[in-house]
C-alpha positions as CSV (number, residue, x, y, z in Angstrom):
1,X,-202.9,211.7,56.5
2,X,-201.9,208.5,58.2
3,X,-198.6,207.0,57.2
4,X,-198.6,203.5,55.7
5,X,-197.3,200.9,58.1
6,X,-195.7,197.7,56.8
7,X,-196.1,194.7,59.0
8,X,-193.4,192.0,58.7
9,X,-194.3,188.5,59.8
10,X,-191.8,186.7,61.9
11,X,-189.8,184.1,60.1
12,X,-191.0,180.6,60.6
13,X,-188.4,178.3,62.2
14,X,-186.5,175.9,59.9
15,X,-188.3,172.6,59.6
16,X,-186.1,169.5,59.9
17,X,-185.7,167.3,56.8
18,X,-188.2,164.5,56.4
19,X,-186.5,161.1,56.7
20,X,-186.9,158.9,53.5
21,X,-189.7,156.5,53.7
22,X,-189.7,153.1,52.0
23,X,-192.5,152.3,49.6
24,X,-195.2,149.9,50.4
25,X,-193.5,147.1,48.2
26,X,-189.9,147.9,49.3
27,X,-188.1,146.2,52.2
28,X,-185.1,147.1,54.1
29,X,-181.9,145.2,53.1
30,X,-181.4,142.0,55.1
31,X,-178.1,140.5,56.0
32,X,-177.4,137.1,54.5
33,X,-176.4,134.5,57.0
34,X,-173.6,132.0,56.8
35,X,-175.9,129.0,56.2
36,X,-177.6,130.7,53.2
37,X,-174.2,131.5,51.7
38,X,-173.1,127.9,52.1
39,X,-176.3,126.8,50.6
40,X,-175.8,129.0,47.5
41,X,-172.2,127.7,47.1
42,X,-173.5,124.1,47.5
43,X,-176.0,124.6,44.6
44,X,-173.3,126.1,42.4
45,X,-170.3,123.9,43.3
46,X,-171.9,120.5,44.0
47,X,-172.5,119.5,40.3
48,X,-168.9,120.1,39.5
49,X,-167.8,118.0,42.5
50,X,-170.0,115.1,41.4
51,X,-168.5,114.9,38.0
52,X,-164.9,115.7,39.1
53,X,-163.8,112.1,39.7
54,X,-164.2,111.3,36.0
55,X,-162.0,114.2,35.0
56,X,-159.4,113.5,37.7
57,X,-159.1,109.9,36.5
58,X,-159.1,111.0,32.9
59,X,-156.3,113.5,33.6
60,X,-154.2,110.8,35.4
61,X,-154.8,107.8,33.1
62,X,-155.6,109.5,29.8
63,X,-154.4,113.1,29.4
64,X,-151.0,112.8,31.2
65,X,-149.9,109.6,29.2
66,X,-150.9,111.3,26.0
67,X,-148.9,114.5,26.7
68,X,-146.0,112.4,28.1
69,X,-146.0,110.3,24.9
70,X,-145.9,113.5,22.8
71,X,-142.9,114.7,24.8
72,X,-141.1,111.3,24.3
73,X,-141.8,111.5,20.6
74,X,-139.6,114.6,20.4
75,X,-136.6,112.9,22.2
76,X,-133.9,110.5,21.3
77,X,-135.1,107.9,23.7
78,X,-134.1,104.2,23.5
79,X,-135.1,101.4,25.8
80,X,-131.5,100.7,26.9
81,X,-129.8,104.0,26.6
82,X,-132.7,106.2,27.9
83,X,-133.1,109.8,27.1
84,X,-130.2,111.1,24.9
85,X,-131.5,114.6,24.2
86,X,-134.0,116.4,22.0
87,X,-134.7,115.0,18.5
88,X,-137.3,117.5,17.1
89,X,-139.4,115.9,14.5
90,X,-136.7,113.4,13.3
91,X,-138.7,110.5,14.8
92,X,-141.8,111.4,12.7
93,X,-139.6,111.8,9.6
94,X,-138.0,108.4,10.2
95,X,-141.3,106.7,10.6
96,X,-142.8,108.2,7.5
97,X,-139.8,107.1,5.5
98,X,-140.2,103.4,6.5
99,X,-142.2,101.3,4.2
100,X,-143.2,99.0,7.0
101,X,-145.3,101.8,8.6
102,X,-147.4,102.4,5.5
103,X,-147.8,98.6,5.1
104,X,-149.1,98.4,8.7
105,X,-151.4,101.3,8.1
106,X,-152.9,99.5,5.0
107,X,-153.3,96.3,7.0
108,X,-155.0,98.1,9.8
109,X,-157.6,99.8,7.5
110,X,-158.3,96.6,5.6
111,X,-158.9,94.5,8.7
112,X,-161.0,97.3,10.1
113,X,-163.2,97.4,7.0
114,X,-163.5,93.6,6.8
115,X,-164.5,93.4,10.4
116,X,-166.6,96.5,11.2
117,X,-168.9,96.5,8.2
118,X,-170.2,92.9,8.5
119,X,-170.2,93.3,12.3
120,X,-172.6,96.2,12.2
121,X,-174.9,94.4,9.8
122,X,-175.0,91.1,11.7
123,X,-175.4,92.9,15.0
124,X,-178.4,94.9,13.9
125,X,-180.1,91.8,12.4
126,X,-179.5,89.8,15.5
127,X,-180.8,92.6,17.7
128,X,-183.9,92.8,15.6
129,X,-184.5,89.0,15.9
130,X,-184.0,89.1,19.7
131,X,-186.4,92.0,19.9
132,X,-189.2,89.8,18.7
133,X,-191.4,87.8,20.9
134,X,-189.4,84.5,20.8
135,X,-189.1,81.7,23.4
136,X,-186.2,81.8,25.9
137,X,-185.4,85.4,25.1
138,X,-183.1,85.7,28.1
139,X,-181.1,82.6,27.2
140,X,-180.5,83.8,23.6
141,X,-179.7,87.4,24.8
142,X,-177.1,86.1,27.2
143,X,-175.8,83.6,24.7
144,X,-174.7,86.3,22.2
145,X,-172.5,87.8,24.9
146,X,-170.5,84.7,25.7
147,X,-167.8,85.3,23.0
148,X,-167.2,88.7,24.5
149,X,-166.1,87.4,27.9
150,X,-163.7,84.9,26.4
151,X,-160.1,86.0,26.8
152,X,-158.5,87.4,23.6
153,X,-155.5,85.0,23.9
154,X,-157.9,82.0,24.0
155,X,-159.8,83.3,21.0
156,X,-156.5,83.8,19.1
157,X,-155.2,80.3,19.9
158,X,-158.5,78.6,18.9
159,X,-158.8,80.5,15.6
160,X,-155.2,80.1,14.8
161,X,-155.8,76.3,14.9
162,X,-159.0,76.6,12.9
163,X,-157.3,78.6,10.2
164,X,-154.1,76.5,10.2
165,X,-152.6,76.1,6.7
166,X,-152.0,72.3,6.9
167,X,-154.3,70.7,9.5
168,X,-156.9,73.5,10.1
169,X,-160.5,72.6,10.5
170,X,-161.6,75.3,7.9
171,X,-159.3,73.8,5.2
172,X,-160.6,70.3,6.0
173,X,-164.1,71.5,5.5
174,X,-163.1,73.1,2.2
175,X,-161.5,69.9,1.0
176,X,-164.6,68.0,2.0
177,X,-166.7,70.0,-0.4
178,X,-164.1,69.8,-3.2
179,X,-162.5,73.2,-2.7
180,X,-158.7,73.7,-2.5
181,X,-157.0,74.6,0.8
182,X,-156.3,78.3,1.6
183,X,-153.0,79.6,2.8
184,X,-154.3,81.6,5.7
185,X,-150.9,82.6,7.0
186,X,-149.4,83.1,3.5
187,X,-152.0,84.9,1.5
188,X,-152.5,88.5,2.5
189,X,-156.3,88.8,2.0
190,X,-156.8,85.4,3.6
191,X,-155.0,86.5,6.7
192,X,-157.1,89.7,6.8
193,X,-160.3,87.7,6.5
194,X,-159.2,85.3,9.3
195,X,-158.3,88.1,11.7
196,X,-161.5,89.9,10.8
197,X,-163.5,86.7,11.7
198,X,-161.8,86.6,15.1
199,X,-162.8,90.3,15.7
200,X,-166.4,89.7,14.6
201,X,-166.6,86.6,16.8
202,X,-165.7,88.7,19.9
203,X,-167.5,91.9,19.3
204,X,-170.7,91.1,17.4
205,X,-172.6,90.0,20.5
206,X,-171.5,93.1,22.4
207,X,-172.8,95.4,19.8
208,X,-176.0,93.3,19.5
209,X,-176.9,94.0,23.1
210,X,-176.3,97.7,22.6
211,X,-178.6,97.8,19.6
212,X,-181.2,95.7,21.4
213,X,-181.3,98.1,24.3
214,X,-181.9,101.0,21.9
215,X,-184.7,99.1,20.1
216,X,-186.4,98.4,23.4
217,X,-186.5,102.2,24.0
218,X,-188.5,102.8,20.8
219,X,-192.2,103.7,21.6
220,X,-194.5,100.9,20.9
221,X,-197.2,103.3,19.7
222,X,-195.2,103.8,16.5
223,X,-195.3,100.1,15.7
224,X,-199.0,99.9,16.5
225,X,-199.8,102.7,14.2
226,X,-197.7,101.1,11.5
227,X,-199.6,97.9,11.9
228,X,-202.9,99.7,11.5
229,X,-201.6,101.3,8.3
230,X,-200.7,97.9,6.9
231,X,-196.9,98.1,7.2
232,X,-195.0,94.8,7.4
233,X,-192.1,93.9,9.6
234,X,-189.5,94.8,7.0
235,X,-191.1,98.2,6.4
236,X,-191.3,98.8,10.2
237,X,-187.7,97.9,10.5
238,X,-186.5,100.4,7.9
239,X,-189.1,103.1,8.6
240,X,-189.2,103.0,12.4
241,X,-186.4,101.0,14.0
242,X,-183.4,102.3,12.1
243,X,-184.4,106.0,12.3
244,X,-185.2,105.7,16.0
245,X,-181.8,104.1,16.9
246,X,-179.8,106.4,14.7
247,X,-178.0,108.0,17.6
248,X,-177.0,104.6,19.0
249,X,-175.9,103.5,15.5
250,X,-173.6,106.5,15.3
251,X,-172.2,105.8,18.7
252,X,-171.4,102.2,17.8
253,X,-169.8,103.2,14.5
254,X,-167.5,105.7,16.2
255,X,-166.5,103.3,19.0
256,X,-165.9,100.4,16.5
257,X,-163.7,102.8,14.5
258,X,-161.6,103.6,17.5
259,X,-161.3,99.9,18.5
260,X,-160.7,98.7,14.9
261,X,-157.8,101.1,14.3
262,X,-156.2,100.0,17.6
263,X,-156.5,96.3,17.0
264,X,-153.6,94.4,18.5
265,X,-154.6,91.1,20.3
266,X,-156.1,89.2,17.4
267,X,-153.2,89.7,14.9
268,X,-150.6,89.3,17.6
269,X,-151.7,85.8,18.6
270,X,-152.6,84.7,15.0
271,X,-149.4,82.8,14.8
272,X,-146.7,81.6,17.3
273,X,-144.2,84.3,16.4
274,X,-146.5,87.3,16.8
275,X,-144.6,89.4,14.3
276,X,-147.4,89.9,11.7
277,X,-146.2,87.3,9.2
278,X,-142.9,86.7,7.4
279,X,-143.5,89.6,5.1
280,X,-145.6,91.7,7.5
281,X,-148.8,90.9,5.6
282,X,-151.1,91.2,8.6
283,X,-148.9,93.5,10.9
284,X,-151.1,96.3,12.2
285,X,-150.0,99.8,13.3
286,X,-150.1,98.9,16.9
287,X,-148.0,95.8,16.3
288,X,-145.6,98.0,14.4
289,X,-145.5,100.3,17.4
290,X,-144.7,97.4,19.6
291,X,-141.9,96.2,17.4
292,X,-140.4,99.7,17.3
293,X,-140.4,100.1,21.1
294,X,-139.8,96.6,22.4
295,X,-138.5,94.8,19.3
296,X,-135.1,94.8,17.8
297,X,-134.9,98.6,17.4
298,X,-136.0,99.4,21.0
299,X,-136.6,103.0,20.0
300,X,-139.2,104.5,22.3
301,X,-139.0,107.9,20.6
302,X,-140.2,106.4,17.3
303,X,-142.8,104.2,19.0
304,X,-144.2,107.3,20.7
305,X,-144.2,109.1,17.3
306,X,-146.3,106.2,15.8
307,X,-148.7,106.4,18.7
308,X,-149.3,110.1,18.1
309,X,-149.7,109.6,14.4
310,X,-152.3,106.9,15.1
311,X,-154.0,109.2,17.5
312,X,-154.3,112.0,14.9
313,X,-155.6,109.5,12.3
314,X,-158.3,108.3,14.8
315,X,-159.3,111.9,15.6
316,X,-159.6,112.8,11.9
317,X,-161.8,109.7,11.1
318,X,-163.9,110.5,14.2
319,X,-164.5,114.1,13.0
320,X,-165.4,112.8,9.5
321,X,-167.9,110.3,11.1
322,X,-169.4,113.2,13.2
323,X,-169.8,115.5,10.2
324,X,-171.4,112.8,8.1
325,X,-173.8,111.8,10.9
326,X,-174.7,115.5,11.7
327,X,-175.4,116.2,8.0
328,X,-177.7,113.1,7.8
329,X,-179.5,114.1,10.9
330,X,-180.0,117.7,9.9
331,X,-181.2,116.7,6.5
332,X,-183.8,114.4,8.0
333,X,-184.9,117.2,10.4
334,X,-185.4,119.7,7.5
335,X,-187.3,117.0,5.6
336,X,-189.7,116.5,8.6
337,X,-190.2,120.2,9.1
338,X,-191.0,120.7,5.4
339,X,-193.5,117.8,5.5
340,X,-195.0,119.1,8.7
341,X,-195.6,122.6,7.2
342,X,-197.6,121.1,4.4
343,X,-199.6,118.7,6.5
344,X,-203.2,119.4,7.3
345,X,-205.4,118.3,10.1
346,X,-205.7,114.5,9.8
347,X,-206.8,111.6,12.0
348,X,-204.2,110.3,14.4
349,X,-203.4,107.2,12.5
350,X,-202.9,109.1,9.2
351,X,-200.7,111.7,11.1
352,X,-198.5,108.9,12.4
353,X,-198.3,107.4,9.0
354,X,-196.8,110.6,7.6
355,X,-194.1,110.5,10.3
356,X,-193.4,106.8,9.7
357,X,-193.3,106.7,6.0
């Protein structure tokens, strides 16, 4: 019987590993050149370089003086003796204890209210009139800006003579119609009104041009649709113009608030002494600051404390204005969304009528 024979096949040689292959869509990594790196950095960094001059100037002329004033407010610093060491919050305490500070704060707010509120109303009305198709529009638009370019000192000198107690033109006109003379430099409310008139004379035209520019940006299609729906000029003004220039109106209110609380030129030149009246009846906070730092007291520490108090007051009022305006804007947006969800498909004129009215 033949024996079983086992045949062993020779071992196959080891095959080398197959190198990895890239897929059809894959590409081998490519080195980034220097020019491409610089281009990427240019795209990322250039916008910040373009706006950097504003922040550099603001840091030099705005932020540094503000911080330096805050540091001086915590020091015993006089105009003659210089820095005499730290004072803590003693300067703020001394300012709050002076009745003249609260009197100046009251005068500032009252002059601000008597000037800003009529100024906004008159500026909007003038802008609406100049927005109409009238003759010599350019002449009238440039004419309202003339009082703004007049020097504040000249305005103060002219109006101080107009509102003179004895020989003023305003009192002469009052006497001509049978009314008694007004003590513009004696009566507190009369002094506030005279200074507010000076402020309105200077700034009404400036705000008028700002409102006029905003009104010219309103789409004319809205007015044409309103005319087709039978809306008059008054209805167009309240339903189209005012809602469309709301952002500009908020801007002007905030800037007028900042300027009104920092009023200095007009009350300073209202009389020859420039002290705010014999009983400080029209002395504003900035005038009080001036008298503290460069007046008889010559206390720079307390003057810096008043400057920081005024800064905080302006910031708080600005925040209140922002919150009120944001709430009004959000309320109108929700009202439009609710009206839009209930609206059905209508003709174009009727659809615009829903937005306008």
